[in-house]
N, C-alpha and C positions, 0 to 999 in steps of 0.2 A: 154335617151329617154324612155318615158313610152309607153306601148303598150296596145291597146285594140283590141278585136276581135268581130266582128258581126258574130253570128252563125245562120245558116239557115238549116232547114231540109226541103228538097223539094221532091215532088213526081210528076214527069212528067208534070210540069207546066212551060214549056220553056218560054212562053211569059211573064208570071208574074215574073219569076225569073230574066229575063233580065231587066224588068222594075225596080224591087227591087234593083238589083245590080247597075243599072244606077243612081238611087237616092242616094245610098250609096256612089258611086264614086264622087258625087257632094257635099259631106259633107265638111264643113269648119273644118279643124283640128286645135284644140287649140295648141298654142306654147308648145313644149316639149312633144307632143304626136304623135304617129303614129298608124295606124290601118290596119287590114286585114279583109277579109271576108272569113269565112270557110263555105263551102256548103257541105252538106252530102245527099247522096241518094244511091241507089243500083247501081250495075254495068250496069244495063240496062236503067238507067234513062237518059233522053235527056238533063238534066241539065249539064252533063259533057261537052257537046259542048258549051253551053252558057257561062260558066265561062272563056273560052279561050279569050273572048272579053274584059274581065275586069281584069286589071293588079293587083288589090289587092285581087282577088278571088283565092281560092285554093279548090280542091276537097278532101273530106274525105269519103272514101268508107264505106258504111254500109252493114252489112251482110244480112239485110232484111228491110222490110218496117216499122218496129216498130219505132215510133218517139223517144222513149227512146234510142234505139240503134243508131239512126242517131245523136242525140244530144251528146251522149257519144263519138261518132267518132269525132265530131267537137271539143269537149273539149280536147280530147287526141291529137288533131292535132295542138294545139297551146300552146305557153308558155306565152300568154298575161296575164297581171294582172287584166284586166277588161273584162268580157264577157257580151255581149249584145245580147239577143235572139231576133231575128226579124223573121217575117213570110213573105213568098213571096205570100201568098194568103190573106193578110189582107188589 
């Protein structure tokens, strides 16, 4: 089974994050593939509560609000062979 990961850096956008993860949950997965969603933010971010509603989502703690640190936390939080960067505010 091949694995992909959607990676998201969020900042206190609970409603938009929930909408984004809902859309990702509805993806049609090609045969032979599986995916997960890795969401990163700081320990104070409301997104931590949002991901509990989404079975494919996991939290990757970021030390601060810098987008580069959030994305690095996502990348280090998965062993997927394909990384897909999505934004919860687009």
